[in-house]
mmCIF file of the N, C-alpha and C atoms, coordinates in Angstrom:
data_MODEL
# 
_entry.id   MODEL 
# 
loop_
_atom_site.group_PDB 
_atom_site.id 
_atom_site.type_symbol 
_atom_site.label_atom_id 
_atom_site.label_alt_id 
_atom_site.label_comp_id 
_atom_site.label_asym_id 
_atom_site.label_entity_id 
_atom_site.label_seq_id 
_atom_site.pdbx_PDB_ins_code 
_atom_site.Cartn_x 
_atom_site.Cartn_y 
_atom_site.Cartn_z 
_atom_site.occupancy 
_atom_site.B_iso_or_equiv 
_atom_site.pdbx_formal_charge 
_atom_site.auth_seq_id 
_atom_site.auth_comp_id 
_atom_site.auth_asym_id 
_atom_site.auth_atom_id 
_atom_site.pdbx_PDB_model_num 
ATOM 1   N N  . UNK A 1 1  ? 9.637   13.495  -30.391 1.00 0.00 ? 1  UNK A N  1 
ATOM 2   C CA . UNK A 1 1  ? 9.762   12.946  -28.862 1.00 0.00 ? 1  UNK A CA 1 
ATOM 3   C C  . UNK A 1 1  ? 11.071  12.110  -28.802 1.00 0.00 ? 1  UNK A C  1 
ATOM 4   N N  . UNK A 1 2  ? 11.980  12.297  -27.533 1.00 0.00 ? 2  UNK A N  1 
ATOM 5   C CA . UNK A 1 2  ? 13.003  11.573  -27.676 1.00 0.00 ? 2  UNK A CA 1 
ATOM 6   C C  . UNK A 1 2  ? 12.592  10.211  -26.895 1.00 0.00 ? 2  UNK A C  1 
ATOM 7   N N  . UNK A 1 3  ? 13.163  9.140   -27.380 1.00 0.00 ? 3  UNK A N  1 
ATOM 8   C CA . UNK A 1 3  ? 12.729  7.758   -26.454 1.00 0.00 ? 3  UNK A CA 1 
ATOM 9   C C  . UNK A 1 3  ? 13.529  7.561   -25.139 1.00 0.00 ? 3  UNK A C  1 
ATOM 10  N N  . UNK A 1 4  ? 12.806  7.253   -24.136 1.00 0.00 ? 4  UNK A N  1 
ATOM 11  C CA . UNK A 1 4  ? 13.523  7.261   -22.829 1.00 0.00 ? 4  UNK A CA 1 
ATOM 12  C C  . UNK A 1 4  ? 13.937  5.518   -22.745 1.00 0.00 ? 4  UNK A C  1 
ATOM 13  N N  . UNK A 1 5  ? 15.214  5.644   -22.356 1.00 0.00 ? 5  UNK A N  1 
ATOM 14  C CA . UNK A 1 5  ? 15.755  4.146   -22.112 1.00 0.00 ? 5  UNK A CA 1 
ATOM 15  C C  . UNK A 1 5  ? 15.050  3.387   -21.008 1.00 0.00 ? 5  UNK A C  1 
ATOM 16  N N  . UNK A 1 6  ? 14.850  4.335   -19.910 1.00 0.00 ? 6  UNK A N  1 
ATOM 17  C CA . UNK A 1 6  ? 14.199  3.385   -18.750 1.00 0.00 ? 6  UNK A CA 1 
ATOM 18  C C  . UNK A 1 6  ? 12.823  3.103   -19.059 1.00 0.00 ? 6  UNK A C  1 
ATOM 19  N N  . UNK A 1 7  ? 11.796  3.983   -19.619 1.00 0.00 ? 7  UNK A N  1 
ATOM 20  C CA . UNK A 1 7  ? 10.507  3.516   -20.202 1.00 0.00 ? 7  UNK A CA 1 
ATOM 21  C C  . UNK A 1 7  ? 10.636  2.306   -21.080 1.00 0.00 ? 7  UNK A C  1 
ATOM 22  N N  . UNK A 1 8  ? 11.794  2.341   -22.099 1.00 0.00 ? 8  UNK A N  1 
ATOM 23  C CA . UNK A 1 8  ? 11.744  1.086   -22.881 1.00 0.00 ? 8  UNK A CA 1 
ATOM 24  C C  . UNK A 1 8  ? 11.984  -0.215  -22.146 1.00 0.00 ? 8  UNK A C  1 
ATOM 25  N N  . UNK A 1 9  ? 13.081  -0.021  -21.121 1.00 0.00 ? 9  UNK A N  1 
ATOM 26  C CA . UNK A 1 9  ? 13.429  -1.266  -20.520 1.00 0.00 ? 9  UNK A CA 1 
ATOM 27  C C  . UNK A 1 9  ? 12.071  -1.780  -19.695 1.00 0.00 ? 9  UNK A C  1 
ATOM 28  N N  . UNK A 1 10 ? 11.458  -0.863  -19.031 1.00 0.00 ? 10 UNK A N  1 
ATOM 29  C CA . UNK A 1 10 ? 10.181  -1.420  -18.312 1.00 0.00 ? 10 UNK A CA 1 
ATOM 30  C C  . UNK A 1 10 ? 9.227   -2.011  -19.217 1.00 0.00 ? 10 UNK A C  1 
ATOM 31  N N  . UNK A 1 11 ? 9.039   -1.610  -20.435 1.00 0.00 ? 11 UNK A N  1 
ATOM 32  C CA . UNK A 1 11 ? 8.143   -2.123  -21.514 1.00 0.00 ? 11 UNK A CA 1 
ATOM 33  C C  . UNK A 1 11 ? 8.742   -3.555  -21.689 1.00 0.00 ? 11 UNK A C  1 
ATOM 34  N N  . UNK A 1 12 ? 10.210  -3.877  -22.016 1.00 0.00 ? 12 UNK A N  1 
ATOM 35  C CA . UNK A 1 12 ? 10.729  -5.030  -22.449 1.00 0.00 ? 12 UNK A CA 1 
ATOM 36  C C  . UNK A 1 12 ? 10.641  -6.049  -21.277 1.00 0.00 ? 12 UNK A C  1 
ATOM 37  N N  . UNK A 1 13 ? 10.675  -5.401  -19.970 1.00 0.00 ? 13 UNK A N  1 
ATOM 38  C CA . UNK A 1 13 ? 10.535  -6.290  -18.827 1.00 0.00 ? 13 UNK A CA 1 
ATOM 39  C C  . UNK A 1 13 ? 9.145   -7.041  -18.735 1.00 0.00 ? 13 UNK A C  1 
ATOM 40  N N  . UNK A 1 14 ? 8.036   -6.110  -18.866 1.00 0.00 ? 14 UNK A N  1 
ATOM 41  C CA . UNK A 1 14 ? 6.737   -6.394  -18.845 1.00 0.00 ? 14 UNK A CA 1 
ATOM 42  C C  . UNK A 1 14 ? 6.527   -7.454  -19.891 1.00 0.00 ? 14 UNK A C  1 
ATOM 43  N N  . UNK A 1 15 ? 6.792   -7.087  -21.253 1.00 0.00 ? 15 UNK A N  1 
ATOM 44  C CA . UNK A 1 15 ? 6.656   -7.944  -22.146 1.00 0.00 ? 15 UNK A CA 1 
ATOM 45  C C  . UNK A 1 15 ? 7.313   -9.566  -21.961 1.00 0.00 ? 15 UNK A C  1 
ATOM 46  N N  . UNK A 1 16 ? 8.510   -9.558  -21.597 1.00 0.00 ? 16 UNK A N  1 
ATOM 47  C CA . UNK A 1 16 ? 9.188   -10.788 -21.320 1.00 0.00 ? 16 UNK A CA 1 
ATOM 48  C C  . UNK A 1 16 ? 8.429   -11.606 -20.067 1.00 0.00 ? 16 UNK A C  1 
ATOM 49  N N  . UNK A 1 17 ? 8.117   -10.634 -18.954 1.00 0.00 ? 17 UNK A N  1 
ATOM 50  C CA . UNK A 1 17 ? 7.190   -11.318 -18.007 1.00 0.00 ? 17 UNK A CA 1 
ATOM 51  C C  . UNK A 1 17 ? 6.005   -12.079 -18.322 1.00 0.00 ? 17 UNK A C  1 
ATOM 52  N N  . UNK A 1 18 ? 5.293   -11.269 -19.163 1.00 0.00 ? 18 UNK A N  1 
ATOM 53  C CA . UNK A 1 18 ? 4.086   -11.905 -19.721 1.00 0.00 ? 18 UNK A CA 1 
ATOM 54  C C  . UNK A 1 18 ? 4.205   -12.701 -20.402 1.00 0.00 ? 18 UNK A C  1 
ATOM 55  N N  . UNK A 1 19 ? 5.094   -13.037 -21.381 1.00 0.00 ? 19 UNK A N  1 
ATOM 56  C CA . UNK A 1 19 ? 5.521   -14.223 -22.435 1.00 0.00 ? 19 UNK A CA 1 
ATOM 57  C C  . UNK A 1 19 ? 5.770   -15.238 -21.442 1.00 0.00 ? 19 UNK A C  1 
ATOM 58  N N  . UNK A 1 20 ? 6.670   -14.969 -20.344 1.00 0.00 ? 20 UNK A N  1 
ATOM 59  C CA . UNK A 1 20 ? 6.759   -16.057 -19.479 1.00 0.00 ? 20 UNK A CA 1 
ATOM 60  C C  . UNK A 1 20 ? 5.571   -16.848 -18.922 1.00 0.00 ? 20 UNK A C  1 
ATOM 61  N N  . UNK A 1 21 ? 4.607   -16.193 -18.654 1.00 0.00 ? 21 UNK A N  1 
ATOM 62  C CA . UNK A 1 21 ? 3.575   -17.062 -18.360 1.00 0.00 ? 21 UNK A CA 1 
ATOM 63  C C  . UNK A 1 21 ? 2.353   -16.954 -19.319 1.00 0.00 ? 21 UNK A C  1 
ATOM 64  N N  . UNK A 1 22 ? 2.741   -16.801 -20.597 1.00 0.00 ? 22 UNK A N  1 
ATOM 65  C CA . UNK A 1 22 ? 1.805   -17.055 -21.581 1.00 0.00 ? 22 UNK A CA 1 
ATOM 66  C C  . UNK A 1 22 ? 0.562   -16.098 -21.553 1.00 0.00 ? 22 UNK A C  1 
ATOM 67  N N  . UNK A 1 23 ? 0.841   -14.876 -21.207 1.00 0.00 ? 23 UNK A N  1 
ATOM 68  C CA . UNK A 1 23 ? -0.005  -13.621 -20.859 1.00 0.00 ? 23 UNK A CA 1 
ATOM 69  C C  . UNK A 1 23 ? -1.482  -14.141 -19.942 1.00 0.00 ? 23 UNK A C  1 
ATOM 70  N N  . UNK A 1 24 ? -1.018  -14.893 -18.931 1.00 0.00 ? 24 UNK A N  1 
ATOM 71  C CA . UNK A 1 24 ? -1.968  -15.286 -17.978 1.00 0.00 ? 24 UNK A CA 1 
ATOM 72  C C  . UNK A 1 24 ? -1.801  -14.388 -16.790 1.00 0.00 ? 24 UNK A C  1 
ATOM 73  N N  . UNK A 1 25 ? -2.946  -13.713 -16.666 1.00 0.00 ? 25 UNK A N  1 
ATOM 74  C CA . UNK A 1 25 ? -2.848  -12.478 -15.669 1.00 0.00 ? 25 UNK A CA 1 
ATOM 75  C C  . UNK A 1 25 ? -2.708  -13.098 -14.101 1.00 0.00 ? 25 UNK A C  1 
ATOM 76  N N  . UNK A 1 26 ? -3.572  -14.013 -13.967 1.00 0.00 ? 26 UNK A N  1 
ATOM 77  C CA . UNK A 1 26 ? -3.543  -14.727 -12.705 1.00 0.00 ? 26 UNK A CA 1 
ATOM 78  C C  . UNK A 1 26 ? -2.068  -15.328 -12.343 1.00 0.00 ? 26 UNK A C  1 
ATOM 79  N N  . UNK A 1 27 ? -1.770  -15.944 -13.459 1.00 0.00 ? 27 UNK A N  1 
ATOM 80  C CA . UNK A 1 27 ? -0.312  -16.599 -12.848 1.00 0.00 ? 27 UNK A CA 1 
ATOM 81  C C  . UNK A 1 27 ? 0.803   -15.393 -12.727 1.00 0.00 ? 27 UNK A C  1 
ATOM 82  N N  . UNK A 1 28 ? 0.853   -14.464 -13.659 1.00 0.00 ? 28 UNK A N  1 
ATOM 83  C CA . UNK A 1 28 ? 1.726   -13.332 -13.437 1.00 0.00 ? 28 UNK A CA 1 
ATOM 84  C C  . UNK A 1 28 ? 1.330   -12.558 -12.197 1.00 0.00 ? 28 UNK A C  1 
ATOM 85  N N  . UNK A 1 29 ? 0.237   -12.441 -11.844 1.00 0.00 ? 29 UNK A N  1 
ATOM 86  C CA . UNK A 1 29 ? 0.011   -11.891 -10.306 1.00 0.00 ? 29 UNK A CA 1 
ATOM 87  C C  . UNK A 1 29 ? 0.626   -12.480 -9.396  1.00 0.00 ? 29 UNK A C  1 
ATOM 88  N N  . UNK A 1 30 ? 0.310   -14.012 -9.286  1.00 0.00 ? 30 UNK A N  1 
ATOM 89  C CA . UNK A 1 30 ? 0.858   -15.007 -8.339  1.00 0.00 ? 30 UNK A CA 1 
ATOM 90  C C  . UNK A 1 30 ? 2.328   -14.823 -8.401  1.00 0.00 ? 30 UNK A C  1 
ATOM 91  N N  . UNK A 1 31 ? 3.053   -14.653 -9.509  1.00 0.00 ? 31 UNK A N  1 
ATOM 92  C CA . UNK A 1 31 ? 4.418   -14.571 -9.554  1.00 0.00 ? 31 UNK A CA 1 
ATOM 93  C C  . UNK A 1 31 ? 4.907   -13.368 -8.760  1.00 0.00 ? 31 UNK A C  1 
ATOM 94  N N  . UNK A 1 32 ? 4.374   -12.163 -8.905  1.00 0.00 ? 32 UNK A N  1 
ATOM 95  C CA . UNK A 1 32 ? 4.628   -11.058 -8.270  1.00 0.00 ? 32 UNK A CA 1 
ATOM 96  C C  . UNK A 1 32 ? 4.458   -10.910 -6.876  1.00 0.00 ? 32 UNK A C  1 
ATOM 97  N N  . UNK A 1 33 ? 3.301   -11.780 -6.469  1.00 0.00 ? 33 UNK A N  1 
ATOM 98  C CA . UNK A 1 33 ? 3.000   -11.761 -5.041  1.00 0.00 ? 33 UNK A CA 1 
ATOM 99  C C  . UNK A 1 33 ? 4.232   -12.557 -4.355  1.00 0.00 ? 33 UNK A C  1 
ATOM 100 N N  . UNK A 1 34 ? 4.570   -13.835 -5.119  1.00 0.00 ? 34 UNK A N  1 
ATOM 101 C CA . UNK A 1 34 ? 5.650   -14.689 -4.284  1.00 0.00 ? 34 UNK A CA 1 
ATOM 102 C C  . UNK A 1 34 ? 6.911   -13.991 -4.264  1.00 0.00 ? 34 UNK A C  1 
ATOM 103 N N  . UNK A 1 35 ? 7.342   -13.106 -5.116  1.00 0.00 ? 35 UNK A N  1 
ATOM 104 C CA . UNK A 1 35 ? 8.709   -12.222 -5.242  1.00 0.00 ? 35 UNK A CA 1 
ATOM 105 C C  . UNK A 1 35 ? 8.337   -11.211 -4.222  1.00 0.00 ? 35 UNK A C  1 
ATOM 106 N N  . UNK A 1 36 ? 7.180   -10.743 -4.030  1.00 0.00 ? 36 UNK A N  1 
ATOM 107 C CA . UNK A 1 36 ? 7.126   -9.664  -3.010  1.00 0.00 ? 36 UNK A CA 1 
ATOM 108 C C  . UNK A 1 36 ? 6.974   -10.198 -1.660  1.00 0.00 ? 36 UNK A C  1 
ATOM 109 N N  . UNK A 1 37 ? 6.672   -11.452 -1.535  1.00 0.00 ? 37 UNK A N  1 
ATOM 110 C CA . UNK A 1 37 ? 6.681   -11.942 -0.013  1.00 0.00 ? 37 UNK A CA 1 
ATOM 111 C C  . UNK A 1 37 ? 8.251   -12.477 0.342   1.00 0.00 ? 37 UNK A C  1 
ATOM 112 N N  . UNK A 1 38 ? 8.840   -12.592 -0.697  1.00 0.00 ? 38 UNK A N  1 
ATOM 113 C CA . UNK A 1 38 ? 10.606  -12.882 -0.285  1.00 0.00 ? 38 UNK A CA 1 
ATOM 114 C C  . UNK A 1 38 ? 11.142  -11.718 0.038   1.00 0.00 ? 38 UNK A C  1 
ATOM 115 N N  . UNK A 1 39 ? 10.785  -10.317 -0.238  1.00 0.00 ? 39 UNK A N  1 
ATOM 116 C CA . UNK A 1 39 ? 11.504  -9.245  -0.111  1.00 0.00 ? 39 UNK A CA 1 
ATOM 117 C C  . UNK A 1 39 ? 11.689  -8.957  1.459   1.00 0.00 ? 39 UNK A C  1 
ATOM 118 N N  . UNK A 1 40 ? 12.759  -8.643  1.970   1.00 0.00 ? 40 UNK A N  1 
ATOM 119 C CA . UNK A 1 40 ? 12.982  -8.469  3.337   1.00 0.00 ? 40 UNK A CA 1 
ATOM 120 C C  . UNK A 1 40 ? 12.829  -6.888  3.790   1.00 0.00 ? 40 UNK A C  1 
ATOM 121 N N  . UNK A 1 41 ? 13.227  -6.021  2.533   1.00 0.00 ? 41 UNK A N  1 
ATOM 122 C CA . UNK A 1 41 ? 13.432  -4.486  2.924   1.00 0.00 ? 41 UNK A CA 1 
ATOM 123 C C  . UNK A 1 41 ? 12.159  -3.712  2.643   1.00 0.00 ? 41 UNK A C  1 
ATOM 124 N N  . UNK A 1 42 ? 11.031  -4.082  2.639   1.00 0.00 ? 42 UNK A N  1 
ATOM 125 C CA . UNK A 1 42 ? 9.838   -3.416  2.450   1.00 0.00 ? 42 UNK A CA 1 
ATOM 126 C C  . UNK A 1 42 ? 9.415   -2.934  3.862   1.00 0.00 ? 42 UNK A C  1 
ATOM 127 N N  . UNK A 1 43 ? 8.973   -1.703  3.955   1.00 0.00 ? 43 UNK A N  1 
ATOM 128 C CA . UNK A 1 43 ? 8.672   -1.113  5.096   1.00 0.00 ? 43 UNK A CA 1 
ATOM 129 C C  . UNK A 1 43 ? 7.283   -1.402  5.495   1.00 0.00 ? 43 UNK A C  1 
ATOM 130 N N  . UNK A 1 44 ? 6.991   -1.655  6.821   1.00 0.00 ? 44 UNK A N  1 
ATOM 131 C CA . UNK A 1 44 ? 5.633   -2.239  7.181   1.00 0.00 ? 44 UNK A CA 1 
ATOM 132 C C  . UNK A 1 44 ? 4.771   -0.806  7.666   1.00 0.00 ? 44 UNK A C  1 
ATOM 133 N N  . UNK A 1 45 ? 3.858   -0.448  6.853   1.00 0.00 ? 45 UNK A N  1 
ATOM 134 C CA . UNK A 1 45 ? 3.312   0.813   7.090   1.00 0.00 ? 45 UNK A CA 1 
ATOM 135 C C  . UNK A 1 45 ? 1.786   0.529   7.413   1.00 0.00 ? 45 UNK A C  1 
ATOM 136 N N  . UNK A 1 46 ? 1.572   0.466   9.055   1.00 0.00 ? 46 UNK A N  1 
ATOM 137 C CA . UNK A 1 46 ? 0.600   0.073   9.554   1.00 0.00 ? 46 UNK A CA 1 
ATOM 138 C C  . UNK A 1 46 ? -0.158  1.373   9.891   1.00 0.00 ? 46 UNK A C  1 
ATOM 139 N N  . UNK A 1 47 ? -1.372  1.608   9.959   1.00 0.00 ? 47 UNK A N  1 
ATOM 140 C CA . UNK A 1 47 ? -2.022  2.852   10.248  1.00 0.00 ? 47 UNK A CA 1 
ATOM 141 C C  . UNK A 1 47 ? -1.710  3.084   11.809  1.00 0.00 ? 47 UNK A C  1 
ATOM 142 N N  . UNK A 1 48 ? -1.655  4.441   11.866  1.00 0.00 ? 48 UNK A N  1 
ATOM 143 C CA . UNK A 1 48 ? -1.346  4.914   13.527  1.00 0.00 ? 48 UNK A CA 1 
ATOM 144 C C  . UNK A 1 48 ? -2.798  5.643   13.899  1.00 0.00 ? 48 UNK A C  1 
ATOM 145 N N  . UNK A 1 49 ? -2.959  5.363   15.152  1.00 0.00 ? 49 UNK A N  1 
ATOM 146 C CA . UNK A 1 49 ? -4.202  5.979   15.685  1.00 0.00 ? 49 UNK A CA 1 
ATOM 147 C C  . UNK A 1 49 ? -3.839  7.331   16.096  1.00 0.00 ? 49 UNK A C  1 
ATOM 148 N N  . UNK A 1 50 ? -4.795  8.544   15.779  1.00 0.00 ? 50 UNK A N  1 
ATOM 149 C CA . UNK A 1 50 ? -4.346  9.706   16.103  1.00 0.00 ? 50 UNK A CA 1 
ATOM 150 C C  . UNK A 1 50 ? -4.483  9.812   17.653  1.00 0.00 ? 50 UNK A C  1 
ATOM 151 N N  . UNK A 1 51 ? -3.694  10.853  18.038  1.00 0.00 ? 51 UNK A N  1 
ATOM 152 C CA . UNK A 1 51 ? -3.492  11.078  19.619  1.00 0.00 ? 51 UNK A CA 1 
ATOM 153 C C  . UNK A 1 51 ? -4.511  11.735  20.145  1.00 0.00 ? 51 UNK A C  1 
ATOM 154 N N  . UNK A 1 52 ? -5.356  12.635  19.300  1.00 0.00 ? 52 UNK A N  1 
ATOM 155 C CA . UNK A 1 52 ? -6.521  13.197  19.579  1.00 0.00 ? 52 UNK A CA 1 
ATOM 156 C C  . UNK A 1 52 ? -7.578  12.629  18.747  1.00 0.00 ? 52 UNK A C  1 
ATOM 157 N N  . UNK A 1 53 ? -8.729  11.963  19.649  1.00 0.00 ? 53 UNK A N  1 
ATOM 158 C CA . UNK A 1 53 ? -9.763  11.410  19.225  1.00 0.00 ? 53 UNK A CA 1 
ATOM 159 C C  . UNK A 1 53 ? -10.737 12.289  18.500  1.00 0.00 ? 53 UNK A C  1 
ATOM 160 N N  . UNK A 1 54 ? -11.251 13.530  19.115  1.00 0.00 ? 54 UNK A N  1 
ATOM 161 C CA . UNK A 1 54 ? -12.237 14.349  18.847  1.00 0.00 ? 54 UNK A CA 1 
ATOM 162 C C  . UNK A 1 54 ? -11.557 15.810  18.926  1.00 0.00 ? 54 UNK A C  1 
ATOM 163 N N  . UNK A 1 55 ? -11.931 16.723  17.824  1.00 0.00 ? 55 UNK A N  1 
ATOM 164 C CA . UNK A 1 55 ? -11.411 17.970  18.005  1.00 0.00 ? 55 UNK A CA 1 
ATOM 165 C C  . UNK A 1 55 ? -12.592 18.901  18.536  1.00 0.00 ? 55 UNK A C  1 
ATOM 166 N N  . UNK A 1 56 ? -13.737 18.552  18.066  1.00 0.00 ? 56 UNK A N  1 
ATOM 167 C CA . UNK A 1 56 ? -14.945 19.279  18.502  1.00 0.00 ? 56 UNK A CA 1 
ATOM 168 C C  . UNK A 1 56 ? -15.652 18.860  19.668  1.00 0.00 ? 56 UNK A C  1 
ATOM 169 N N  . UNK A 1 57 ? -16.463 19.500  20.240  1.00 0.00 ? 57 UNK A N  1 
ATOM 170 C CA . UNK A 1 57 ? -17.203 19.210  21.554  1.00 0.00 ? 57 UNK A CA 1 
ATOM 171 C C  . UNK A 1 57 ? -17.912 17.947  21.231  1.00 0.00 ? 57 UNK A C  1 
ATOM 172 N N  . UNK A 1 58 ? -18.322 17.369  22.320  1.00 0.00 ? 58 UNK A N  1 
ATOM 173 C CA . UNK A 1 58 ? -19.246 16.292  21.984  1.00 0.00 ? 58 UNK A CA 1 
ATOM 174 C C  . UNK A 1 58 ? -20.670 16.651  21.663  1.00 0.00 ? 58 UNK A C  1 
ATOM 175 N N  . UNK A 1 59 ? -21.367 15.908  20.682  1.00 0.00 ? 59 UNK A N  1 
ATOM 176 C CA . UNK A 1 59 ? -22.676 16.426  20.255  1.00 0.00 ? 59 UNK A CA 1 
ATOM 177 C C  . UNK A 1 59 ? -23.369 15.144  20.048  1.00 0.00 ? 59 UNK A C  1 
ATOM 178 N N  . UNK A 1 60 ? -24.621 14.957  20.667  1.00 0.00 ? 60 UNK A N  1 
ATOM 179 C CA . UNK A 1 60 ? -25.456 13.859  20.494  1.00 0.00 ? 60 UNK A CA 1 
ATOM 180 C C  . UNK A 1 60 ? -25.813 13.580  19.388  1.00 0.00 ? 60 UNK A C  1 
ATOM 181 N N  . UNK A 1 61 ? -26.246 14.762  18.580  1.00 0.00 ? 61 UNK A N  1 
ATOM 182 C CA . UNK A 1 61 ? -26.829 14.291  17.120  1.00 0.00 ? 61 UNK A CA 1 
ATOM 183 C C  . UNK A 1 61 ? -25.905 13.848  16.339  1.00 0.00 ? 61 UNK A C  1 
ATOM 184 N N  . UNK A 1 62 ? -24.644 13.846  16.551  1.00 0.00 ? 62 UNK A N  1 
ATOM 185 C CA . UNK A 1 62 ? -23.513 13.373  15.545  1.00 0.00 ? 62 UNK A CA 1 
ATOM 186 C C  . UNK A 1 62 ? -22.907 11.979  16.296  1.00 0.00 ? 62 UNK A C  1 
ATOM 187 N N  . UNK A 1 63 ? -23.345 11.540  17.574  1.00 0.00 ? 63 UNK A N  1 
ATOM 188 C CA . UNK A 1 63 ? -22.869 10.226  17.845  1.00 0.00 ? 63 UNK A CA 1 
ATOM 189 C C  . UNK A 1 63 ? -21.485 10.343  18.429  1.00 0.00 ? 63 UNK A C  1 
ATOM 190 N N  . UNK A 1 64 ? -20.973 11.542  18.622  1.00 0.00 ? 64 UNK A N  1 
ATOM 191 C CA . UNK A 1 64 ? -19.476 11.591  18.907  1.00 0.00 ? 64 UNK A CA 1 
ATOM 192 C C  . UNK A 1 64 ? -19.517 11.751  20.452  1.00 0.00 ? 64 UNK A C  1 
ATOM 193 N N  . UNK A 1 65 ? -18.396 11.093  21.040  1.00 0.00 ? 65 UNK A N  1 
ATOM 194 C CA . UNK A 1 65 ? -18.126 10.636  22.315  1.00 0.00 ? 65 UNK A CA 1 
ATOM 195 C C  . UNK A 1 65 ? -16.649 11.190  22.704  1.00 0.00 ? 65 UNK A C  1 
ATOM 196 N N  . UNK A 1 66 ? -16.376 12.472  23.080  1.00 0.00 ? 66 UNK A N  1 
ATOM 197 C CA . UNK A 1 66 ? -15.157 12.758  23.237  1.00 0.00 ? 66 UNK A CA 1 
ATOM 198 C C  . UNK A 1 66 ? -14.524 12.784  24.860  1.00 0.00 ? 66 UNK A C  1 
ATOM 199 N N  . UNK A 1 67 ? -15.387 12.019  25.282  1.00 0.00 ? 67 UNK A N  1 
ATOM 200 C CA . UNK A 1 67 ? -15.052 12.032  26.851  1.00 0.00 ? 67 UNK A CA 1 
ATOM 201 C C  . UNK A 1 67 ? -13.800 11.053  27.133  1.00 0.00 ? 67 UNK A C  1 
ATOM 202 N N  . UNK A 1 68 ? -13.799 9.989   26.269  1.00 0.00 ? 68 UNK A N  1 
ATOM 203 C CA . UNK A 1 68 ? -12.739 8.903   26.370  1.00 0.00 ? 68 UNK A CA 1 
ATOM 204 C C  . UNK A 1 68 ? -11.372 9.437   26.341  1.00 0.00 ? 68 UNK A C  1 
ATOM 205 N N  . UNK A 1 69 ? -10.499 9.229   27.224  1.00 0.00 ? 69 UNK A N  1 
ATOM 206 C CA . UNK A 1 69 ? -9.100  9.503   26.993  1.00 0.00 ? 69 UNK A CA 1 
ATOM 207 C C  . UNK A 1 69 ? -8.269  8.472   26.144  1.00 0.00 ? 69 UNK A C  1 
ATOM 208 N N  . UNK A 1 70 ? -7.540  8.926   25.193  1.00 0.00 ? 70 UNK A N  1 
ATOM 209 C CA . UNK A 1 70 ? -7.000  8.159   24.267  1.00 0.00 ? 70 UNK A CA 1 
ATOM 210 C C  . UNK A 1 70 ? -5.676  8.216   24.822  1.00 0.00 ? 70 UNK A C  1 
ATOM 211 N N  . UNK A 1 71 ? -5.044  6.769   24.963  1.00 0.00 ? 71 UNK A N  1 
ATOM 212 C CA . UNK A 1 71 ? -3.725  6.467   25.435  1.00 0.00 ? 71 UNK A CA 1 
ATOM 213 C C  . UNK A 1 71 ? -2.705  6.873   24.443  1.00 0.00 ? 71 UNK A C  1 
ATOM 214 N N  . UNK A 1 72 ? -1.560  7.400   24.450  1.00 0.00 ? 72 UNK A N  1 
ATOM 215 C CA . UNK A 1 72 ? -0.589  7.893   23.609  1.00 0.00 ? 72 UNK A CA 1 
ATOM 216 C C  . UNK A 1 72 ? 0.247   6.536   23.342  1.00 0.00 ? 72 UNK A C  1 
ATOM 217 N N  . UNK A 1 73 ? 0.474   6.154   22.062  1.00 0.00 ? 73 UNK A N  1 
ATOM 218 C CA . UNK A 1 73 ? 1.132   5.034   21.702  1.00 0.00 ? 73 UNK A CA 1 
ATOM 219 C C  . UNK A 1 73 ? 2.704   5.354   21.524  1.00 0.00 ? 73 UNK A C  1 
ATOM 220 N N  . UNK A 1 74 ? 3.775   4.728   21.969  1.00 0.00 ? 74 UNK A N  1 
ATOM 221 C CA . UNK A 1 74 ? 5.082   4.923   21.549  1.00 0.00 ? 74 UNK A CA 1 
ATOM 222 C C  . UNK A 1 74 ? 5.394   4.447   20.148  1.00 0.00 ? 74 UNK A C  1 
ATOM 223 N N  . UNK A 1 75 ? 6.020   5.139   19.361  1.00 0.00 ? 75 UNK A N  1 
ATOM 224 C CA . UNK A 1 75 ? 6.363   4.703   18.229  1.00 0.00 ? 75 UNK A CA 1 
ATOM 225 C C  . UNK A 1 75 ? 7.730   4.117   17.928  1.00 0.00 ? 75 UNK A C  1 
# 
C-alpha cells in the first residue's frame, strides 16, 4: 500500500502537538480551544426554525397544536 504524504504529515503534527503538552489531553484540548477562538473565518451555523411548524392535522392524543402561525424569519 502506498504511503500518503498528507496522512503522514497529520500524524507528525499530532505527535508534535502531543509532545509539546507532555501528552496531557486536557492541556492539548485547551490549546486547540484557544486556537479555535482566535479564528475569524469560521461560519456561525445556528439552527434555523422551520417555516412550517406542523405537517399533520392537530391531534389531541399526540399533543400537537398546529393552529399557531409561525412567523417567517429573514435569513
